PQR file with spaces between the fields and no chain letter, atoms N, CA, C, O and H, PARSE charges and radii, in Angstrom:
ATOM       1  N    MET     1      94.803  115.019   93.693 -0.4000 1.5000
ATOM       2  CA   MET     1      94.274  113.789   94.255 -0.0000 2.0000
ATOM       3  C    MET     1      94.811  112.575   93.501  0.5500 1.7000
ATOM       4  O    MET     1      95.186  111.575   94.113 -0.5500 1.4000
ATOM       5  N    GLU     2      94.847  112.663   92.179 -0.4000 1.5000
ATOM       6  CA   GLU     2      95.288  111.506   91.393 -0.0000 2.0000
ATOM       7  C    GLU     2      96.755  111.168   91.652  0.5500 1.7000
ATOM       8  O    GLU     2      97.121  109.993   91.689 -0.5500 1.4000
ATOM       9  H    GLU     2      94.542  113.475   91.682  0.4000 1.0000
ATOM      10  N    THR     3      97.592  112.181   91.831 -0.4000 1.5000
ATOM      11  CA   THR     3      99.014  111.927   92.095 -0.0000 2.0000
ATOM      12  C    THR     3      99.177  111.195   93.417  0.5500 1.7000
ATOM      13  O    THR     3      99.931  110.226   93.505 -0.5500 1.4000
ATOM      14  H    THR     3      97.295  113.135   91.801  0.4000 1.0000
ATOM      15  N    TYR     4      98.472  111.655   94.446 -0.4000 1.5000
ATOM      16  CA   TYR     4      98.535  111.006   95.756 -0.0000 2.0000
ATOM      17  C    TYR     4      98.001  109.582   95.652  0.5500 1.7000
ATOM      18  O    TYR     4      98.584  108.653   96.212 -0.5500 1.4000
ATOM      19  H    TYR     4      97.860  112.442   94.375  0.4000 1.0000
ATOM      20  N    TRP     5      96.901  109.412   94.940 -0.4000 1.5000
ATOM      21  CA   TRP     5      96.299  108.078   94.768 -0.0000 2.0000
ATOM      22  C    TRP     5      97.283  107.131   94.079  0.5500 1.7000
ATOM      23  O    TRP     5      97.431  105.980   94.490 -0.5500 1.4000
ATOM      24  H    TRP     5      96.427  110.166   94.486  0.4000 1.0000
ATOM      25  N    ARG     6      97.963  107.622   93.018 -0.4000 1.5000
ATOM      26  CA   ARG     6      98.945  106.775   92.321 -0.0000 2.0000
ATOM      27  C    ARG     6     100.061  106.357   93.275  0.5500 1.7000
ATOM      28  O    ARG     6     100.493  105.204   93.262 -0.5500 1.4000
ATOM      29  H    ARG     6      97.843  108.557   92.684  0.4000 1.0000
ATOM      30  N    TRP     7     100.525  107.290   94.099 -0.4000 1.5000
ATOM      31  CA   TRP     7     101.575  106.974   95.073 -0.0000 2.0000
ATOM      32  C    TRP     7     101.097  105.878   96.023  0.5500 1.7000
ATOM      33  O    TRP     7     101.855  104.962   96.342 -0.5500 1.4000
ATOM      34  H    TRP     7     100.174  108.226   94.109  0.4000 1.0000
ATOM      35  N    GLU     8      99.851  105.964   96.476 -0.4000 1.5000
ATOM      36  CA   GLU     8      99.320  104.972   97.414 -0.0000 2.0000
ATOM      37  C    GLU     8      99.159  103.584   96.800  0.5500 1.7000
ATOM      38  O    GLU     8      99.007  102.610   97.538 -0.5500 1.4000
ATOM      39  H    GLU     8      99.235  106.708   96.217  0.4000 1.0000
ATOM      40  N    GLN     9      99.186  103.465   95.484 -0.4000 1.5000
ATOM      41  CA   GLN     9      99.018  102.168   94.828 -0.0000 2.0000
ATOM      42  C    GLN     9     100.323  101.392   94.705  0.5500 1.7000
ATOM      43  O    GLN     9     100.318  100.246   94.254 -0.5500 1.4000
ATOM      44  H    GLN     9      99.310  104.256   94.885  0.4000 1.0000
ATOM      45  N    ASP    10     101.436  101.998   95.097 -0.4000 1.5000
ATOM      46  CA   ASP    10     102.731  101.313   95.064 -0.0000 2.0000
ATOM      47  C    ASP    10     102.635  100.048   95.924  0.5500 1.7000
ATOM      48  O    ASP    10     102.154  100.120   97.055 -0.5500 1.4000
ATOM      49  H    ASP    10     101.440  102.928   95.464  0.4000 1.0000
ATOM      50  N    PRO    11     103.079   98.891   95.417 -0.5600 1.5000
ATOM      51  CA   PRO    11     102.958   97.641   96.182  0.2800 2.0000
ATOM      52  C    PRO    11     103.579   97.712   97.579  0.5500 1.7000
ATOM      53  O    PRO    11     103.028   97.137   98.518 -0.5500 1.4000
ATOM      54  N    ALA    12     104.695   98.394   97.738 -0.4000 1.5000
ATOM      55  CA   ALA    12     105.312   98.500   99.069 -0.0000 2.0000
ATOM      56  C    ALA    12     104.419   99.289  100.026  0.5500 1.7000
ATOM      57  O    ALA    12     104.344   98.969  101.212 -0.5500 1.4000
ATOM      58  H    ALA    12     105.143   98.861   96.976  0.4000 1.0000
ATOM      59  N    LEU    13     103.749  100.311   99.517 -0.4000 1.5000
ATOM      60  CA   LEU    13     102.847  101.090  100.369 -0.0000 2.0000
ATOM      61  C    LEU    13     101.595  100.305  100.717  0.5500 1.7000
ATOM      62  O    LEU    13     101.077  100.405  101.829 -0.5500 1.4000
ATOM      63  H    LEU    13     103.810  100.571   98.553  0.4000 1.0000
ATOM      64  N    LEU    14     101.111   99.524   99.760 -0.4000 1.5000
ATOM      65  CA   LEU    14      99.941   98.694  100.058 -0.0000 2.0000
ATOM      66  C    LEU    14     100.225   97.792  101.254  0.5500 1.7000
ATOM      67  O    LEU    14      99.392   97.656  102.150 -0.5500 1.4000
ATOM      68  H    LEU    14     101.531   99.442   98.857  0.4000 1.0000
ATOM      69  N    VAL    15     101.394   97.183  101.262 -0.4000 1.5000
ATOM      70  CA   VAL    15     101.788   96.320  102.373 -0.0000 2.0000
ATOM      71  C    VAL    15     101.870   97.136  103.663  0.5500 1.7000
ATOM      72  O    VAL    15     101.398   96.701  104.713 -0.5500 1.4000
ATOM      73  H    VAL    15     102.070   97.294  100.534  0.4000 1.0000
ATOM      74  N    GLY    16     102.471   98.314  103.573 -0.4000 1.5000
ATOM      75  CA   GLY    16     102.591   99.184  104.749 -0.0000 2.0000
ATOM      76  C    GLY    16     101.247   99.617  105.301  0.5500 1.7000
ATOM      77  O    GLY    16     101.094   99.804  106.508 -0.5500 1.4000
ATOM      78  H    GLY    16     102.854   98.668  102.719  0.4000 1.0000
ATOM      79  N    TYR    17     100.268   99.776  104.412 -0.4000 1.5000
ATOM      80  CA   TYR    17      98.916  100.142  104.840 -0.0000 2.0000
ATOM      81  C    TYR    17      98.138   98.933  105.351  0.5500 1.7000
ATOM      82  O    TYR    17      97.055   99.080  105.917 -0.5500 1.4000
ATOM      83  H    TYR    17     100.392   99.624  103.431  0.4000 1.0000
ATOM      84  N    GLY    18      98.691   97.744  105.151 -0.4000 1.5000
ATOM      85  CA   GLY    18      97.991   96.532  105.561 -0.0000 2.0000
ATOM      86  C    GLY    18      96.898   96.127  104.586  0.5500 1.7000
ATOM      87  O    GLY    18      96.014   95.345  104.933 -0.5500 1.4000
ATOM      88  H    GLY    18      99.571   97.624  104.691  0.4000 1.0000
ATOM      89  N    ARG    19      96.952   96.652  103.370 -0.4000 1.5000
ATOM      90  CA   ARG    19      95.954   96.313  102.361 -0.0000 2.0000
ATOM      91  C    ARG    19      96.494   95.226  101.456  0.5500 1.7000
ATOM      92  O    ARG    19      97.703   95.131  101.240 -0.5500 1.4000
ATOM      93  H    ARG    19      97.671   97.288  103.088  0.4000 1.0000
ATOM      94  N    ARG    20      95.604   94.411  100.928 -0.4000 1.5000
ATOM      95  CA   ARG    20      96.002   93.327  100.033 -0.0000 2.0000
ATOM      96  C    ARG    20      95.810   93.677   98.573  0.5500 1.7000
ATOM      97  O    ARG    20      96.393   93.037   97.698 -0.5500 1.4000
ATOM      98  H    ARG    20      94.623   94.488  101.103  0.4000 1.0000
ATOM      99  N    GLN    21      95.000   94.683   98.300 -0.4000 1.5000
ATOM     100  CA   GLN    21      94.737   95.049   96.915 -0.0000 2.0000
ATOM     101  C    GLN    21      94.619   96.563   96.794  0.5500 1.7000
ATOM     102  O    GLN    21      94.326   97.244   97.777 -0.5500 1.4000
ATOM     103  H    GLN    21      94.526   95.203   99.010  0.4000 1.0000
ATOM     104  N    PRO    22      94.843   97.090   95.601 -0.5600 1.5000
ATOM     105  CA   PRO    22      94.742   98.540   95.394  0.2800 2.0000
ATOM     106  C    PRO    22      93.319   99.046   95.643  0.5500 1.7000
ATOM     107  O    PRO    22      92.348   98.293   95.573 -0.5500 1.4000
ATOM     108  N    GLU    23      93.232  100.332   95.932 -0.4000 1.5000
ATOM     109  CA   GLU    23      91.948  100.996   96.132 -0.0000 2.0000
ATOM     110  C    GLU    23      91.624  101.771   94.856  0.5500 1.7000
ATOM     111  O    GLU    23      92.516  102.363   94.249 -0.5500 1.4000
ATOM     112  H    GLU    23      94.021  100.943   95.989  0.4000 1.0000
ATOM     113  N    SER    24      90.376  101.771   94.453 -0.4000 1.5000
ATOM     114  CA   SER    24      89.999  102.508   93.243 -0.0000 2.0000
ATOM     115  C    SER    24      90.107  104.009   93.496  0.5500 1.7000
ATOM     116  O    SER    24      90.022  104.470   94.634 -0.5500 1.4000
ATOM     117  H    SER    24      89.652  101.290   94.947  0.4000 1.0000
ATOM     118  N    LEU    25      90.294  104.752   92.428 -0.4000 1.5000
ATOM     119  CA   LEU    25      90.344  106.205   92.543 -0.0000 2.0000
ATOM     120  C    LEU    25      89.029  106.737   93.106  0.5500 1.7000
ATOM     121  O    LEU    25      89.030  107.686   93.889 -0.5500 1.4000
ATOM     122  H    LEU    25      90.364  104.378   91.503  0.4000 1.0000
ATOM     123  N    GLU    26      87.923  106.142   92.719 -0.4000 1.5000
ATOM     124  CA   GLU    26      86.612  106.574   93.210 -0.0000 2.0000
ATOM     125  C    GLU    26      86.506  106.380   94.714  0.5500 1.7000
ATOM     126  O    GLU    26      86.028  107.263   95.426 -0.5500 1.4000
ATOM     127  H    GLU    26      87.922  105.370   92.082  0.4000 1.0000
ATOM     128  N    ALA    27      86.954  105.216   95.204 -0.4000 1.5000
ATOM     129  CA   ALA    27      86.890  104.954   96.648 -0.0000 2.0000
ATOM     130  C    ALA    27      87.813  105.902   97.403  0.5500 1.7000
ATOM     131  O    ALA    27      87.456  106.384   98.478 -0.5500 1.4000
ATOM     132  H    ALA    27      87.342  104.498   94.626  0.4000 1.0000
ATOM     133  N    ARG    28      88.994  106.173   96.855 -0.4000 1.5000
ATOM     134  CA   ARG    28      89.930  107.079   97.521 -0.0000 2.0000
ATOM     135  C    ARG    28      89.398  108.504   97.529  0.5500 1.7000
ATOM     136  O    ARG    28      89.588  109.236   98.500 -0.5500 1.4000
ATOM     137  H    ARG    28      89.283  105.781   95.981  0.4000 1.0000
ATOM     138  N    THR    29      88.724  108.903   96.438 -0.4000 1.5000
ATOM     139  CA   THR    29      88.127  110.236   96.369 -0.0000 2.0000
ATOM     140  C    THR    29      87.047  110.385   97.437  0.5500 1.7000
ATOM     141  O    THR    29      86.958  111.430   98.082 -0.5500 1.4000
ATOM     142  H    THR    29      88.569  108.308   95.649  0.4000 1.0000
ATOM     143  N    GLU    30      86.227  109.355   97.630 -0.4000 1.5000
ATOM     144  CA   GLU    30      85.200  109.394   98.685 -0.0000 2.0000
ATOM     145  C    GLU    30      85.859  109.456  100.057  0.5500 1.7000
ATOM     146  O    GLU    30      85.390  110.171  100.943 -0.5500 1.4000
ATOM     147  H    GLU    30      86.299  108.507   97.106  0.4000 1.0000
ATOM     148  N    GLY    31      86.949  108.705  100.233 -0.4000 1.5000
ATOM     149  CA   GLY    31      87.678  108.772  101.500 -0.0000 2.0000
ATOM     150  C    GLY    31      88.201  110.168  101.774  0.5500 1.7000
ATOM     151  O    GLY    31      88.169  110.636  102.912 -0.5500 1.4000
ATOM     152  H    GLY    31      87.330  108.124   99.514  0.4000 1.0000
ATOM     153  N    MET    32      88.683  110.837  100.736 -0.4000 1.5000
ATOM     154  CA   MET    32      89.163  112.214  100.890 -0.0000 2.0000
ATOM     155  C    MET    32      88.009  113.138  101.266  0.5500 1.7000
ATOM     156  O    MET    32      88.178  114.042  102.084 -0.5500 1.4000
ATOM     157  H    MET    32      88.710  110.457   99.811  0.4000 1.0000
ATOM     158  N    ALA    33      86.846  112.917  100.676 -0.4000 1.5000
ATOM     159  CA   ALA    33      85.673  113.735  101.020 -0.0000 2.0000
ATOM     160  C    ALA    33      85.344  113.586  102.506  0.5500 1.7000
ATOM     161  O    ALA    33      85.010  114.572  103.164 -0.5500 1.4000
ATOM     162  H    ALA    33      86.709  112.183  100.011  0.4000 1.0000
ATOM     163  N    ARG    34      85.435  112.354  103.046 -0.4000 1.5000
ATOM     164  CA   ARG    34      85.199  112.145  104.487 -0.0000 2.0000
ATOM     165  C    ARG    34      86.237  112.877  105.320  0.5500 1.7000
ATOM     166  O    ARG    34      85.916  113.454  106.359 -0.5500 1.4000
ATOM     167  H    ARG    34      85.706  111.554  102.512  0.4000 1.0000
ATOM     168  N    GLN    35      87.496  112.852  104.857 -0.4000 1.5000
ATOM     169  CA   GLN    35      88.544  113.568  105.579 -0.0000 2.0000
ATOM     170  C    GLN    35      88.266  115.062  105.599  0.5500 1.7000
ATOM     171  O    GLN    35      88.426  115.714  106.631 -0.5500 1.4000
ATOM     172  H    GLN    35      87.757  112.383  104.013  0.4000 1.0000
ATOM     173  N    LEU    36      87.852  115.599  104.470 -0.4000 1.5000
ATOM     174  CA   LEU    36      87.587  117.033  104.391 -0.0000 2.0000
ATOM     175  C    LEU    36      86.401  117.440  105.252  0.5500 1.7000
ATOM     176  O    LEU    36      86.324  118.586  105.694 -0.5500 1.4000
ATOM     177  H    LEU    36      87.721  115.069  103.632  0.4000 1.0000
ATOM     178  N    ARG    37      85.477  116.519  105.496 -0.4000 1.5000
ATOM     179  CA   ARG    37      84.355  116.791  106.406 -0.0000 2.0000
ATOM     180  C    ARG    37      84.800  116.701  107.863  0.5500 1.7000
ATOM     181  O    ARG    37      84.067  117.111  108.763 -0.5500 1.4000
ATOM     182  H    ARG    37      85.539  115.588  105.137  0.4000 1.0000
ATOM     183  N    GLY    38      85.998  116.165  108.096 -0.4000 1.5000
ATOM     184  CA   GLY    38      86.496  116.037  109.456 -0.0000 2.0000
ATOM     185  C    GLY    38      86.154  114.721  110.117  0.5500 1.7000
ATOM     186  O    GLY    38      86.378  114.565  111.317 -0.5500 1.4000
ATOM     187  H    GLY    38      86.593  115.832  107.365  0.4000 1.0000
ATOM     188  N    ASP    39      85.610  113.751  109.358 -0.4000 1.5000
ATOM     189  CA   ASP    39      85.235  112.459  109.926 -0.0000 2.0000
ATOM     190  C    ASP    39      86.438  111.546  110.150  0.5500 1.7000
ATOM     191  O    ASP    39      86.417  110.698  111.042 -0.5500 1.4000
ATOM     192  H    ASP    39      85.428  113.878  108.383  0.4000 1.0000
ATOM     193  N    ASN    40      87.470  111.715  109.356 -0.4000 1.5000
ATOM     194  CA   ASN    40      88.620  110.814  109.386 -0.0000 2.0000
ATOM     195  C    ASN    40      89.798  111.581  108.790  0.5500 1.7000
ATOM     196  O    ASN    40      89.914  111.692  107.570 -0.5500 1.4000
ATOM     197  H    ASN    40      87.488  112.404  108.632  0.4000 1.0000
ATOM     198  N    ILE    41      90.654  112.100  109.631 -0.4000 1.5000
ATOM     199  CA   ILE    41      91.741  112.959  109.164 -0.0000 2.0000
ATOM     200  C    ILE    41      93.015  112.134  109.015  0.5500 1.7000
ATOM     201  O    ILE    41      93.496  111.545  109.984 -0.5500 1.4000
ATOM     202  H    ILE    41      90.559  112.010  110.622  0.4000 1.0000
ATOM     203  N    ARG    42      93.561  112.093  107.801 -0.4000 1.5000
ATOM     204  CA   ARG    42      94.826  111.404  107.539 -0.0000 2.0000
ATOM     205  C    ARG    42      95.815  112.404  106.969  0.5500 1.7000
ATOM     206  O    ARG    42      95.435  113.321  106.240 -0.5500 1.4000
ATOM     207  H    ARG    42      93.171  112.572  107.014  0.4000 1.0000
ATOM     208  N    PHE    43      97.067  112.227  107.298 -0.4000 1.5000
ATOM     209  CA   PHE    43      98.086  113.096  106.730 -0.0000 2.0000
ATOM     210  C    PHE    43      99.352  112.298  106.470  0.5500 1.7000
ATOM     211  O    PHE    43      99.603  111.277  107.110 -0.5500 1.4000
ATOM     212  H    PHE    43      97.376  111.482  107.890  0.4000 1.0000
ATOM     213  N    THR    44     100.147  112.781  105.521 -0.4000 1.5000
ATOM     214  CA   THR    44     101.373  112.107  105.122 -0.0000 2.0000
ATOM     215  C    THR    44     102.508  112.490  106.059  0.5500 1.7000
ATOM     216  O    THR    44     102.648  113.651  106.444 -0.5500 1.4000
ATOM     217  H    THR    44      99.943  113.611  105.002  0.4000 1.0000
ATOM     218  N    VAL    45     103.316  111.500  106.421 -0.4000 1.5000
ATOM     219  CA   VAL    45     104.524  111.709  107.215 -0.0000 2.0000
ATOM     220  C    VAL    45     105.700  111.653  106.249  0.5500 1.7000
ATOM     221  O    VAL    45     105.804  110.732  105.439 -0.5500 1.4000
ATOM     222  H    VAL    45     103.202  110.557  106.108  0.4000 1.0000
ATOM     223  N    TYR    46     106.582  112.641  106.339 -0.4000 1.5000
ATOM     224  CA   TYR    46     107.724  112.721  105.430 -0.0000 2.0000
ATOM     225  C    TYR    46     109.023  112.422  106.165  0.5500 1.7000
ATOM     226  O    TYR    46     109.207  112.826  107.313 -0.5500 1.4000
ATOM     227  H    TYR    46     106.498  113.389  106.998  0.4000 1.0000
ATOM     228  N    ASP    47     109.925  111.706  105.488 -0.4000 1.5000
ATOM     229  CA   ASP    47     111.278  111.460  105.976 -0.0000 2.0000
ATOM     230  C    ASP    47     112.143  112.627  105.506  0.5500 1.7000
ATOM     231  O    ASP    47     112.266  112.867  104.305 -0.5500 1.4000
ATOM     232  H    ASP    47     109.775  111.378  104.555  0.4000 1.0000
ATOM     233  N    LEU    48     112.737  113.345  106.447 -0.4000 1.5000
ATOM     234  CA   LEU    48     113.556  114.507  106.108 -0.0000 2.0000
ATOM     235  C    LEU    48     115.044  114.239  106.301  0.5500 1.7000
ATOM     236  O    LEU    48     115.845  115.173  106.273 -0.5500 1.4000
ATOM     237  H    LEU    48     112.636  113.149  107.422  0.4000 1.0000
ATOM     238  N    ALA    49     115.426  112.978  106.497 -0.4000 1.5000
ATOM     239  CA   ALA    49     116.815  112.620  106.804 -0.0000 2.0000
ATOM     240  C    ALA    49     117.794  113.059  105.712  0.5500 1.7000
ATOM     241  O    ALA    49     118.927  113.427  106.022 -0.5500 1.4000
ATOM     242  H    ALA    49     114.775  112.219  106.519  0.4000 1.0000
ATOM     243  N    THR    50     117.384  113.028  104.453 -0.4000 1.5000
ATOM     244  CA   THR    50     118.298  113.379  103.367 -0.0000 2.0000
ATOM     245  C    THR    50     118.227  114.856  103.002  0.5500 1.7000
ATOM     246  O    THR    50     118.958  115.313  102.123 -0.5500 1.4000
ATOM     247  H    THR    50     116.464  112.729  104.202  0.4000 1.0000
ATOM     248  N    GLY    51     117.358  115.601  103.667 -0.4000 1.5000
ATOM     249  CA   GLY    51     117.172  117.006  103.329 -0.0000 2.0000
ATOM     250  C    GLY    51     116.121  117.222  102.258  0.5500 1.7000
ATOM     251  O    GLY    51     115.703  118.353  102.010 -0.5500 1.4000
ATOM     252  H    GLY    51     116.764  115.230  104.381  0.4000 1.0000
ATOM     253  N    VAL    52     115.696  116.150  101.627 -0.4000 1.5000
ATOM     254  CA   VAL    52     114.629  116.206  100.623 -0.0000 2.0000
ATOM     255  C    VAL    52     113.433  115.449  101.182  0.5500 1.7000
ATOM     256  O    VAL    52     113.558  114.263  101.489 -0.5500 1.4000
ATOM     257  H    VAL    52     116.035  115.231  101.828  0.4000 1.0000
ATOM     258  N    PRO    53     112.266  116.102  101.325 -0.5600 1.5000
ATOM     259  CA   PRO    53     111.099  115.400  101.863  0.2800 2.0000
ATOM     260  C    PRO    53     110.698  114.203  101.000  0.5500 1.7000
ATOM     261  O    PRO    53     110.463  114.345   99.800 -0.5500 1.4000
ATOM     262  N    VAL    54     110.622  113.023  101.621 -0.4000 1.5000
ATOM     263  CA   VAL    54     110.218  111.803  100.933 -0.0000 2.0000
ATOM     264  C    VAL    54     109.053  111.201  101.716  0.5500 1.7000
ATOM     265  O    VAL    54     109.183  110.958  102.916 -0.5500 1.4000
ATOM     266  H    VAL    54     110.813  112.908  102.596  0.4000 1.0000
ATOM     267  N    PRO    55     107.913  110.955  101.057 -0.5600 1.5000
ATOM     268  CA   PRO    55     106.793  110.345  101.784  0.2800 2.0000
ATOM     269  C    PRO    55     107.227  109.027  102.428  0.5500 1.7000
ATOM     270  O    PRO    55     107.786  108.153  101.766 -0.5500 1.4000
ATOM     271  N    ALA    56     106.963  108.900  103.724 -0.4000 1.5000
ATOM     272  CA   ALA    56     107.391  107.717  104.459 -0.0000 2.0000
ATOM     273  C    ALA    56     106.229  106.934  105.049  0.5500 1.7000
ATOM     274  O    ALA    56     106.426  105.813  105.519 -0.5500 1.4000
ATOM     275  H    ALA    56     106.509  109.610  104.262  0.4000 1.0000
ATOM     276  N    GLY    57     105.046  107.481  105.039 -0.4000 1.5000
ATOM     277  CA   GLY    57     103.889  106.798  105.606 -0.0000 2.0000
ATOM     278  C    GLY    57     102.786  107.797  105.889  0.5500 1.7000
ATOM     279  O    GLY    57     102.789  108.910  105.363 -0.5500 1.4000
ATOM     280  H    GLY    57     104.886  108.391  104.657  0.4000 1.0000
ATOM     281  N    TRP    58     101.851  107.393  106.718 -0.4000 1.5000
ATOM     282  CA   TRP    58     100.741  108.278  107.056 -0.0000 2.0000
ATOM     283  C    TRP    58     100.261  108.016  108.464  0.5500 1.7000
ATOM     284  O    TRP    58     100.586  106.990  109.060 -0.5500 1.4000
ATOM     285  H    TRP    58     101.849  106.489  107.145  0.4000 1.0000
ATOM     286  N    ARG    59      99.503  108.927  108.984 -0.4000 1.5000
ATOM     287  CA   ARG    59      98.873  108.795  110.297 -0.0000 2.0000
ATOM     288  C    ARG    59      97.418  109.225  110.173  0.5500 1.7000
ATOM     289  O    ARG    59      97.052  109.988  109.279 -0.5500 1.4000
ATOM     290  H    ARG    59      99.238  109.761  108.500  0.4000 1.0000
ATOM     291  N    ARG    60      96.613  108.728  111.074 -0.4000 1.5000
ATOM     292  CA   ARG    60      95.195  109.073  111.088 -0.0000 2.0000
ATOM     293  C    ARG    60      94.831  109.655  112.437  0.5500 1.7000
ATOM     294  O    ARG    60      95.286  109.173  113.475 -0.5500 1.4000
ATOM     295  H    ARG    60      96.910  108.109  111.800  0.4000 1.0000
ATOM     296  N    CYS    61      94.016  110.683  112.421 -0.4000 1.5000
ATOM     297  CA   CYS    61      93.470  111.286  113.639 -0.0000 2.0000
ATOM     298  C    CYS    61      91.952  111.195  113.554  0.5500 1.7000
ATOM     299  O    CYS    61      91.356  111.552  112.537 -0.5500 1.4000
ATOM     300  H    CYS    61      93.647  111.074  111.578  0.4000 1.0000
ATOM     301  N    CYS    62      91.348  110.727  114.602 -0.4000 1.5000
ATOM     302  CA   CYS    62      89.887  110.689  114.662 -0.0000 2.0000
ATOM     303  C    CYS    62      89.457  111.696  115.713  0.5500 1.7000
ATOM     304  O    CYS    62      89.665  111.477  116.906 -0.5500 1.4000
ATOM     305  H    CYS    62      91.832  110.438  115.427  0.4000 1.0000
ATOM     306  N    PRO    63      88.860  112.799  115.281 -0.5600 1.5000
ATOM     307  CA   PRO    63      88.453  113.813  116.245  0.2800 2.0000
ATOM     308  C    PRO    63      87.459  113.252  117.255  0.5500 1.7000
ATOM     309  O    PRO    63      86.662  112.368  116.942 -0.5500 1.4000
ATOM     310  N    THR    64      87.523  113.773  118.449 -0.4000 1.5000
ATOM     311  CA   THR    64      86.565  113.373  119.475 -0.0000 2.0000
ATOM     312  C    THR    64      85.216  113.991  119.129  0.5500 1.7000
ATOM     313  O    THR    64      85.097  115.198  118.918 -0.5500 1.4000
ATOM     314  H    THR    64      88.170  114.492  118.704  0.4000 1.0000
ATOM     315  N    ARG    65      84.232  113.151  119.078 -0.4000 1.5000
ATOM     316  CA   ARG    65      82.887  113.638  118.772 -0.0000 2.0000
ATOM     317  C    ARG    65      82.140  113.885  120.066  0.5500 1.7000
ATOM     318  O    ARG    65      82.293  113.127  121.023 -0.5500 1.4000
ATOM     319  H    ARG    65      84.329  112.170  119.249  0.4000 1.0000
ATOM     320  N    PRO    66      81.327  114.943  120.109 -0.5600 1.5000
ATOM     321  CA   PRO    66      80.606  115.249  121.362  0.2800 2.0000
ATOM     322  C    PRO    66      79.817  114.073  121.908  0.5500 1.7000
ATOM     323  O    PRO    66      79.751  113.899  123.125 -0.5500 1.4000
ATOM     324  N    SER    67      79.221  113.265  121.057 -0.4000 1.5000
ATOM     325  CA   SER    67      78.412  112.140  121.526 -0.0000 2.0000
ATOM     326  C    SER    67      79.273  111.043  122.146  0.5500 1.7000
ATOM     327  O    SER    67      78.760  110.198  122.881 -0.5500 1.4000
ATOM     328  H    SER    67      79.274  113.406  120.068  0.4000 1.0000
ATOM     329  N    ALA    68      80.573  111.045  121.858 -0.4000 1.5000
ATOM     330  CA   ALA    68      81.451  110.009  122.384 -0.0000 2.0000
ATOM     331  C    ALA    68      82.211  110.441  123.638  0.5500 1.7000
ATOM     332  O    ALA    68      82.904  109.634  124.257 -0.5500 1.4000
ATOM     333  H    ALA    68      80.989  111.730  121.261  0.4000 1.0000
ATOM     334  N    ARG    69      82.081  111.711  124.008 -0.4000 1.5000
ATOM     335  CA   ARG    69      82.797  112.203  125.178 -0.0000 2.0000
ATOM     336  C    ARG    69      82.177  111.693  126.462  0.5500 1.7000
ATOM     337  O    ARG    69      80.958  111.565  126.579 -0.5500 1.4000
ATOM     338  H    ARG    69      81.518  112.367  123.505  0.4000 1.0000
ATOM     339  N    ARG    70      83.038  111.404  127.422 -0.4000 1.5000
ATOM     340  CA   ARG    70      82.555  110.979  128.734 -0.0000 2.0000
ATOM     341  C    ARG    70      82.571  112.148  129.694  0.5500 1.7000
ATOM     342  O    ARG    70      83.478  112.980  129.661 -0.5500 1.4000
ATOM     343  H    ARG    70      84.028  111.508  127.327  0.4000 1.0000
ATOM     344  N    SER    71      81.613  112.204  130.508 -0.4000 1.5000
ATOM     345  CA   SER    71      81.574  113.244  131.521 -0.0000 2.0000
ATOM     346  C    SER    71      82.519  112.871  132.657  0.5500 1.7000
ATOM     347  O    SER    71      82.531  111.722  133.100 -0.5500 1.4000
ATOM     348  H    SER    71      80.877  111.528  130.535  0.4000 1.0000
ATOM     349  N    THR    72      83.308  113.830  133.129 -0.4000 1.5000
ATOM     350  CA   THR    72      84.219  113.566  134.238 -0.0000 2.0000
ATOM     351  C    THR    72      83.677  114.124  135.547  0.5500 1.7000
ATOM     352  O    THR    72      84.367  114.073  136.565 -0.5500 1.4000
ATOM     353  H    THR    72      83.298  114.763  132.769  0.4000 1.0000
ATOM     354  N    SER    73      82.474  114.648  135.542 -0.4000 1.5000
ATOM     355  CA   SER    73      81.914  115.199  136.782 -0.0000 2.0000
ATOM     356  C    SER    73      81.063  114.195  137.519  0.5500 1.7000
ATOM     357  O    SER    73      80.522  114.504  138.580 -0.5500 1.4000
ATOM     358  H    SER    73      81.914  114.689  134.714  0.4000 1.0000
């Protein structure tokens, strides 16, 4: 977790995330706990152009919750 958190604190990544300031390790750890519960799933996207995986960004998936589903019948 700490290695990933350190990577996310890079100034270029902060800009890419649309954040103006770094996130504390405690806040990021809580965010990871939410992801592990399935509330907010984020994953790293890697650039494979050079043959060596290089973190290039991230994506977020928000699972559909039963209470938010619309009936089509």
